[in-house]
N, C-alpha and C positions, 0 to 999 in steps of 0.2 A: 699069269705071268705076261700075255702077251699087251696086255694094258698097259702095263709098267713101261716094255720096249718101248710100245706108241709114245709113250709120253716122250722117254727118252729121247727118242727122233725128234718130236717136237720142237724139245727142247734145243738140241743141237742144232736141226735146220732154221730155227729163230734166229739163235745164234748165228749161223752161217752167213744169213741172209741181212740182218744186221751189220755185221762187220765187210760186207760185200764192197761199197762204196771208198771204203778209206785202205790205204797203201801201208796204213801204221800195224802195229800189234799184228803181226806174219804170222806169231807162234799161234795167236788166239783162234786166227783165222784155222791157220793148217788142221788144228782137233779137233774144230767144230765139222768142219767139213771131214776129216777122216770118224769121226764120230758118226754124223750123219750118214756117209755113205756106208758105214760098215751097218751098220743098225737097218737102215731100209732095205739093205739083201738081207738081214735077217727077219723082218718083217714079212718083207714079198716070200719068203719062204717060204714061211709058216702058215701064212695065210693060202697060200698054193695048195695047201694038205685037205681042205676043204671046200666043196663046190660053194659053200654059202658063204664063208670068208673069203674065197678068193677075189681078189685084185682084180676087176677088168679091165682089160688091155682097151686102148684108143679106137684101134680098129684097123682095117688094111689102108684104107684112103687117106690114115696119116703116116701111118708105121713105113708101107711100101716107102714112101718119098723121101722118109728120114735116112731107111737104112740106106735107100740106094745113095744119098748123098754122101752119108760115110762111106761108105764102101770105095767109091769113086774116089773121094778124097784121100783114102789110104790106100787106092789104088796108084793115085799120082807119084808117089812115091817111087815107084819105078823107072818114071821117066824124067823125076823132078832134074833142076838144074844144079840143087843146093840138097842133097839127100839129106844130111845130116840136118840142117834148121829145118827140113819139113816135117823129121821122124819127133823133132823137139815139138813143133809145134803141133803136129798132129795127137802129141799126149798133151800138151795144153788144151788146146783148144775143142779135138772131138773127144777126147776120152772123157778128161776131166767135165766137159758140157753135158755128154750123156748119164754122167753119174747124175751130175745137178737137175738133170730133168727126173731122174728115177727116183733123187731123194724124196722133190717136190712132191711129185705123182704119188708117190707111198704116202707121204704125212699130209697131204691133202684128205684125211678121211672122213671128216664131217665139216657142219660148220662153225664148229669152234672151234676146231684147227686152222682153220681158213681165215677166221676173224684172227684168229693169232697170228697168223704170220702175216698176214696186210699190217696188224700193227705193228708187227716187229719193222716192217718195210719203212709205215710212216714215221715210227721214231726213231729209226738211224737216218732218215731225210732230213727230219727236224734236228737232232742233235747236231749231224755235220753239215747243217746250214747255218744253225748259231753258231755253232766253232769258227765256219768261214767267214760269218758278221764281225764276232770276237776279236780275230786272227786281223782283219780289215780296220778296226776299230781301235785293236794297240798299237798294231806294229805299222798302220800307216797303208799297209796293203796286204794281197791276200795273197800267200804265195800256196798254192794251189796243188803242187805237187809233194807237197811236206805230207798231209793227210787225204788229201779227195784224188789222189792217181793224174790227177791234171783239170785243166779247164773243157778238156775235151770230153773226156768221161763222164765229169760232175755233169755238164749241159746234157749227154744223152741221158744221166741219171735221174735230170729233173723230168724227162718227157715219159721215162719207164714209168714214172713213182705217179704223174699225173691222174692217169685214169683212175687210181686205188682211191684219190680224193674221196671219190663219189659213194665210193664206200661208209664213209660216215652218217651220210643221209639216205643213205638206201634201206632199205624195212630188214628184219632178221628174217631169216637164217644167217644168210650170207653175209647182211650190211651190217651195221651197228646201231642202227633205230634212227638218228637224227636227233631233234631236240634242239635246246639253246646252246646249251654248254657245246654240244658234239656241231653246231651249226660254225658256233665263233672258234673252235680249235680247227673247220674246216677253210675256214676264213685266214686265218694266223697262217697254216700251212700255204696257201695260194701266196698271200702275200710274200714268203720266204721265199715259193718256187720262182714269183716274179722277180724279187729283188736278186738273188743269187745266180739265177740266168742271165742276168743284165751285167753282174761281176764278171761273168765268161767271156763276155764282147763278140758272142758267137750269134751269126745271124738265123741260119738256120734254126737255131732251136725258137726262134716266135713262130715261124711256119710251121713247128712238127707242135707245137703245144697249142696253135689255134686248130690244127687239125684233130688233135684228141679232144678239146674242147667243142669242137662243133660234131664229131663224130659220135660222142657218145651221145649228147641230148637227140639227134637226130635220129640215132639207133631206137633210143627212148620213146620219143613221139611215134615212129612207124609202130612198135610195138604196143604201145600203150596211150592210141590215135584219142580214145573218150577223154581220158586226163586231159592230152594236151588241149583239146577244141575249148573242154570248158572250163579252164585257166590259162589261155595261152602268153598272156602276161605274166605269169609266173614263171614260163621255162623261157621263154623269148630274153625279159628283159635282163636278169642277171648271167645270161650268156653274150647278150650284146656288149654289155659294160664290157666282160674278161677279155672280148674278143678287142674290144677296142681299149683296153689297156694294153693289150699284147700288141696291135697295129700301134702303139705312141712309142712304146718299147721297142720294137722293131726298127720304126723310124729312126728312133734316137741314135741306134748303134750302127745304120746305117749311115748316118753322117757325120758319127764319130769315126766311123771304120774311112769312109771319103777323105775326111779333113787329114787321116796320116798317113794316107797315100798318094792323093792327088792334090794337093790342099784348093788348086785352081782350077781342078777339071770337074767335079763335084762329084753327087755319085754314081751315075751312069757310066762318068769315065771309070769309078775304080772298077765297078764292077766288068766291063771290058778288060781292063790290066788284073783281072784276077787272075795268079800263076796257075789256077787249076785248070783254066782254057788249057792251055799248053798241054799242061801236064796230060788232059784228055785225048789230045793227040797224040803224046807218046803213047800210051796208054795202048790204044786203039791200033797203032801199029805195031806194037807187040805182039796184042791181041791175033790179029790176021799172021801173022807168021804162026802161029798155034792155033788155030782156031779149035778146034775139037779138044783137046788133052790142055792145052795151059801148060804152065813152068812148072806144075808142082807147088804141092799147100803151103799156105804162109804166107800172112797178108804183106810183108815185107820180103817176097820172093825174090824181086827185079827191085832192092832197095840200092844196092851201088850203081846200076847201072841208070833208074832213073834219076838219083838225086846229082849222079856227074854230069846226065847228058843237060838237064832243069838248071843249074847252078844252086840248088836249095836243098840243106838236107832234110826239108818238112815234105819236101814232093817224094816220099821214099815210099808212096804206095798209091793207088788208084782213087783213093780220095772217093769210093763210092763203091757199096756196098756188091752190088750187080758188076756192075765191071772188074769189080778185086775178086768176085768168084770165076767169074768166065778169062779173069788172067790166071789166076791159080788153077782152075780145076777144068778150065775149056769150057768147051757150050753144055757137053754132058753135065758138067756138075752145077754149072750156073741154071738148067732148067731141071735139077733133080731138086736146088735150093729152093727155087720157085715155086715149083708145085708143092715141097713141103710147108710152106708159106700160107700159098693158096688153099689149103688144105686145113691147115690150123682158121685160117678166117672163114670158110665154109660151114666148120662143124662150130665157129662160133657164132656164125648166122641161126644157124641150124637152132642153136641153145637159145637166140633170141627171138623165135619164133615156135618157143615152147609155150605151153597153155600155164606151165608153172613158172611163177612170177621169179621165184628164186633163181631157178636155171636161167631164164631170161635176163637177170642183170648178170650173171655169170658172163652169156656173151656178148651184153654192153661194153663189160670190162676187156674183154679177148680182142675185141674188133679195135675200140679206140686202142687199145696196147700196137696190136699188130700195124697200123696203119700211122700211128704216131712214130713206131721205131724207121719206118717204111724210109717218112718223109724223113726225117732227120740225118737218117744214112743216104743221100741222094748225092750230097756233096762230100761225104765223109765215110767210113767207113770205120764203126767202132762196134763189129762183130770180134768182139777183140775184149781177152781176158775177160775184166770185174764186168762189162757192160753185156758183154755176151754170156755168162752165166747169171746175169740178173733178166734180163733177155729170156733164158730157158726156162730157168728157174720161176720165175713168175708166170709164164705161160705154163707150164706144167702143173703148177698148183692149180691154177686156172682149168685143164683140161684134165685132171686127176678126181676133182671136186664133180666136175661137169657130168663124166664119165660114171661115178659113182650115183648123182643123182639122177640120171636119166633109168638108172638100173632100179634104183628103189621107185622110181614113178612105174616103170614095165613091171615091178612085182606088184600092185596096186597102191602103193603108197595115195595119197590125197595131195592133189596141187594147191598150190600155196598163191594167192593173192593178197599181195603187198603185206606179204609175210602173216598171215594169219589161212588157216587151211579152210578149203573149200567148203567142208564139211561142217566146220565151226560154223564159219560165214549162213549157209543154208538154215541148222541149228538157230541161229541168233533170229533169222528173219521168220522162223517158223514161230518162234516163243512170241516173235512180238505181233505177228499175226492172228496169233488163238487167244478168242472171246474167254475171258473169266467173269463169273457168274458170284457175285458177291453169297446169295445165297445156297449155291449149286456145293454139291456133294463132293469132295476130290476125287478126281480124276482116278481112275486106276493104274496103276504103279506100269509104266511101259518098260517090256523085257528088256535088258540091259544088252548094248550093241556087241556082237562080236570084238573080240579083244583084237587089238588095231597092233601089230609087230610096229615101233618106233624107230627106224634106226638112223635116224637126223638126231644129231645133238645142235639144239636152237643155241 
């Protein structure tokens, strides 16, 4: 029965992840989320009855800052300047996010489950990217608010999905194994990623993408230095070309934005006149009035006064994820949030340093995910609605699988090298090295090895 429930959980979680980037089909989205949440609670409860099947926790270094941030955000309801708004936002942004974390932490029970979830995320990106291109070709313009939550959320989703394109070439069990077809698919996804990112006219998305595509290879080169030093061109050349393309796109967006804002002033003038500079001054002055406690949870807690003072309805929140946390929950809430992100980053770095290549790949993807999100949200705050759920879902998926993989290795499972067991590697080498005599009698059959508990689905 438990296996059936796990399969249903995986199906609901994959459907929910697929539907997250769209603001259409709300009913299907709600059904997928409710079903996944209910099944995750059931699976966790059933697994907890036996110490063998019990799902390992992420540990106090992650759970303490997470629940400190959640508790302080809830406590801010007591001094919120708009308690009704804060209460609604706590339900949507905190409680729903915690449930999404639980769903994907529980669902990522083995490598096959992780590959299915990554496949669902990549398929979702490809589907809605093609939809955006189709709308542009047919209608002559892309109405991002119709199917894609808007240009801001889509540009953030592009950054969040980018680290998982590496799964196409990563070896099993966590990766798909590469090959000509998967490499071609990866190149097609990169093309969609770059084209749809350009359609958003967002500037920071290029810096965030460059961060992702520089961080992942750097972490991989530090983890596998021998492979890097043997074939440095194979590592450096494609990344250099990709970063060059991203730089060209970034320069193109800067010039187009400058022509629209200050036709005679150039790029430097357009940056100097960026309205967010004035916004950040107002935000810091507001923070100075309540530096410890903030004004209450909710990204738009001061939407009316900020928009009125600056004369722009788009400047209704802090446009920086850390300033936003400070404005909402004060220095205490912001520090708890930073501590949580730092704890995730440190855990992923620990994965990268593991002897197990599978766990190391999980760490590389996690480091790139956090780095890309932080850079993207330095000039905006998309820790909100669909983007928040996407971030926490993907983070919980990597963390849940990584913690399980650590437990398996600690129990005596054999680490993998490029998807192959170290035992298999040593056995192959021994067979190759053993001399064989043509007329020799057959060697005595070696005793069979002790049975090995295989708890990883390849």
